[in-house]
N, C-alpha and C positions, 0 to 999 in steps of 0.2 A: 504494500500500500504506500509506503514511503517512496518507493521508486516511481510509482504512478504519479504521485503528487509532484515530485521533482520534474518529471518529464512534462507534465502539464504546464508548470511554471516556465520552463524553457520554451515550450511551444508558444506561449502567450508573448514572451519577450521577443523572440526571434521572428515569428511570423506576423506579429502585430495584429493579432485577432482583436478587433475593436469590439468591446462589449459594454453594455450598460447594465448596472445592477442597482436596484433601488434598495433603500433601507438604511444605510449608514447615515445617521443624523438626518434622516428624511431626504437625503440628496441622492445624486447619481455619481457613478464612477466611470470615467471614460479614459481609455488609453490615449495619450497625447504624444505621439512619436516625434512631433516637431515642437520644440520649446521656443517661445518667443520672449524677448526681453529688450528693454531700452536702458542703456547704461547712462547716457548723458541726455537729459531732457532738452528738447529744443527751446531756444530763446527767440521769440518773435522779433523781427526787425524790418525796417523799411528799406526796400531795395531801390536802386536808382530808377526803376520803372514805376515808382509810386505805389507799389503793392507790398503787402506784408508777406514775408517768407518764413518758413519753418524748415530748418535743415538739421538732420540727425540720422542716426543709424539704428536699424532694427536688427538685433542679434537673433540668429536662427541656429538652433542646435538640432541636428538630425540624430535623435536617440533611437536609431534602428540599425540593423545590420546591413542594409543595402541602400542604394541611391534613392533620393527623393527628387522629383522634378517639380519645381515650384511653378505652378500654372497661373496663379492669380494672387495679387496682394492688394488689400484695400486699407486705407487709413480712415478711421472712423472718429467722429465726434458726436457723442450721444446718439449713436445709430445712424447719423448722417454721414454719407460717404464723401470725404473731402478729396480723395484721390484714389484712382483705381489703376493698377498696373497689370497689363497682360503678360503672357509668357515672354514675348519678345522684349518688352521693356525691362522685365526682371532680369533677363539674360545679360542685359547691358549694365545692370546696377548691383548685382549680387556677386560678392567676392568671398571665396573660401578663406578662412583664417590663414594669414601669412602669404596670401597670393595677391598680385596686382592685376591679374587678368580676371575678367568677369565671366560668369557662366550661370545658366539658369538651373543648374543641378548641384545638389550637395551629396557627396559620397556618404556611405554609411559611417556613423560615428563621427561625422565632421561638423564643424561650426563655421558659420559665415556671417557676413554683414551685408544687409540690404541698405544701400545708401539712398535715403529718401530726401526729396526736396518738394515741399508742398507750397504752392503759391495760392494765397487766398484771393477770392474774388474781390473786386474793388468795393470797399465799404462793408465787407463782411466782418462779423464779430470774431475776435480772436478766441479760439476754443480754450477751455480751461483744462480739459482732459482729452487724451487720445487713446485709442486702442486699435488693434489691427486684426483683420480677418484674412487668413491665408489658406489657399487651396493647393494641395500637393497630390501628386501621384506617387504613392509609396510602393516601391518595387517589392518590399518584403512582405506586404500584406497578401492574403489569399485572393485569388481571382474574384472579381465582383465587389471587393471591399478595398480597392486600392485608391479610390478617390476620397481624400480626407480633407475636411475643412476645420480649421481651428481658429479660435479667437484668443488673443492674448497681447502681451506687450503693453499693458496699461501703463500710462505715464501722465503725470501732471505737468502741464506746460509751464516752463520757468519764465515768470514775468519779471525777472530782474531788470533794472534799467539798462538800456543799451548806451554805451559810452559814446558821447558826441565829441568829435575831434576835428582839428584843422587838417589841411592836406599835408602829406609828408614831403611834397615837392611843389615847386612853382614853375609855371610855364605851360606850354601847349604841346599837343601831339603825343601825349602819353597813352600807352596801350595797357589796359587792365588785363594782362595775360594770366591765364589759369586762375581767374578769380571765381568767386562763388557764382553758381551753386552746383554746377554739374561737371566742372573740370576735374578730370581724374587725377592729375598730378598732386593737387593740394587737398581737395575736398575728401579724397579717398585714401589719404596717406595715414592709415592706421598703423601705429607702431607700438610694439611691446617694449616698454621702458620701465625699469624698476618695479617689475611685478604687476604692471597694469597696462592695458591697451589704451593709448591716448590718440586723439585726433587733434593735435595742436594746430595743424594747418587747415582746419576746416574752412576758415574764411580768409586764408592767406591770398596774397596777390603778388605777382611779379610785374613790377612797373618797368616797361621799356618805352622807348620814345622814337617817333618817326621824324625824319627831316622833312624839308619842304617838298621833296619828291616822293614822300611816303616810304622811305627806306629806313630800316633799322640800323644799317651801317652802309658807308660808302668808302671804298678803298679796300685794302687787304683785310680779309676776314680775320686773320690772326693778330691784327694790330688793334690794341685797345682804343687808340684815338680815332679809329674808324667809326666807332659807335656813337650815335647821337647823344645818348644818355650819359656816356662816360664823363665823369668829373662834375656832374650837376650837383648842386647843394642839396643835402639831406636835412630836413627841418623837423624840429620837435612839433608833435601834433597837439600838444597841450602843455600847460604848466605841470611840471612833474619832477620826480626825483630820479636820478640815474641809478638804476639797480645793478647794471652789469655793463662792462666794457671789455671787448676783446680787440686787440690791435697787434700789428706787427707781422701778420700772416701775408705771404706773398700773393701777388696777382697771378691768376691762371691764364693760360693762353686760350683765347676764344676759339670756338669751333669744335672743341672736344671736352668731354667731361674728364676731370683729373682723376688719377688713380691713387689709391692708398690714402684717402682722406679719412682721418679719424673722426669719431662721432663728435668730439668736442671742438673740432675745427670745421665742421660742415657749414656753419653759418659764415665762415670767414671772419673778417673784421666787422664787428657788430656792436650794437648798443641796445640795451633793454631799458625802457623807461617805466617807472612805477606811476601809473596814472591815478592810483587810489582806488579804494573799494574793490580790491582784488582784480584789477585790470592792468595788464602789462602790454606795452607796445614794443615789438621787436623789429629792428632794422638790420638787415644782413647784407653781406658781400661788398662792404665799402672798401675804399682805397686804403692801403696801409699808410700810417703816419698822418692821416688827415682828420682823425677823430679829435674833436675839440673839447670833449667833456670827460669827467672822471666819476667814479662811483661815489655816490652820496651827494653829488652836486645838484642843486636846484636849477632847473631850466624853465624858460618861459616859452609859450607857444610861438613858433616861428624862428626860434633860435637855431643857429647852425650847429649841427651835430658832426658832420663830416661830408665826404664826397662819394658819389656813386662809383663803385669799382667792380671788380670781377674776382674777388677772393673767395676761398672756400670751395664748396661743391657747386660750381657754377660753370655754365657752358658759354655764357655771353654776359657782358656788363648789364646789370640791372639792379633794381632795388627790390629785395624781398621784404614784404611788410605783413605783419599779422598782429592780432590782439589775442591774448590768452589770459587764463585765470591764475597763472603762476609765473614766476620769473625764470622760466625755462623755455627754450625753443622746442623741446621735444616732450618732456614729462609735464605736460599741461593740457588743459582743455581749451580748444579754440573757441573764442567768443566773437559775436558779431559787433560791428561798430557802424557809426553813421558819420560820414564827412559832412561838415556843415554847409559847404558851398562849393559847387563845381559845375562845369558845363560838359554836356555830351555833344560832341561835334560830328561824330561818325561812328560806324560799326564795322568791325572786321568781318570777313566772310566766315571766320571760325578758326579753331586751333590748327587744323591741318594747313590752311593757307598761311597762317601766321608762322608756323614752323618752317614752311618752305621759304618765306621771305627772310626769316632769320638765318636760314642755312645758306641761301644764295645771294642775299643782298639785293633782291629785286623789290620793286615797290609793292606794298600791300594794297590790294584793290579794295579800298574802303568805300562804304556807302555813306555819303554825307547826310547829316541830319539837318533838315531845314524846315522851320527855323531851328536854330541851336536850342537844345533842351537845357534849361536852367534847373538844377537840382538843389534844393534846400533840405539838407539832412537825408542822406541815403547812403547805402553801401554800393559802390560801383560794381555792377555785375560783369560777367565775363566778356572779354573781347570788345570793349568799348574804346572809343577814342575820346580822351578826356583833356580838358583844359582847366588848370588851376590858376586863379587870379594871382598876379604878381604883387609883391609888397610895394 
């Protein structure tokens, strides 16, 4: 009899026979082979499109012995569907733990992150709670019982104030490369650091700049001075205290990623500002010897911090900027921010076209915005052409 009981338990776990039994505390018991969770609640913010955005990750654990194909995922607020993703969309947004390539399938006993970006309708109320309804095809379940729908990942929306900042640069022709909210290089850069998975770059942006002909660089690709943004002043985005400074690291040769860069040198020459209320602003990849501030110093908005360079883990001169909840570029949670005043003058065709222009030095075929869009308090979304008013 003991052997029979043990065999039955194994059958239930491995074959995922979904059963419902009434009685315990008057409730039901359901096998849930797909476990759902949200580690970092979304913080609503205003995008440069004038709409409220929610950006976060839904953790999925396949607690079964075989693959699950994720066929549908819905974001719910009080049973109202805010967003629905089909299998094709999921296949582009679900990444198994430790992977940077996306797929719509989770292997047996695997965990993954579904990267979610919800844009609320204009004028819609910001939800207080979210949950998720996910439909999967579970290969380990018996025929006829492989389609399973689960609801979970309940989370309270984090209504903490979004930090309002000044621009980190001045001038025109800046490209908000790999910015929020669907750019894979930053928004999906989940990293295991110090025993926890962090997405410090959730809202990061790589600022690059176009010349009058729409080029990122003109001249030899490997020459730093060929790049329009190289040497531009980097500015404090707020009155703040300097929390960290790294200087003295060499410039990299543009056109190729450096090798053997240690974790503590990935940001190159960098500055972290303590903005208060557990908000920190990181500036990375600056020129060596140009940083003008020291740890503990108070700075004012618009003050010169240093010059744009190409130090650290960088393939071309640019300013990497992000806001986090800790004074670390990696072991921290990325937070949204809103720049007080800027103009959108154009739009890039997308990341692929931008990468080609960066590689070849050819003009980026931008679409002009007419009339120019004036933004008062918003986070610049991906692949926009931005102008910041000069001092």
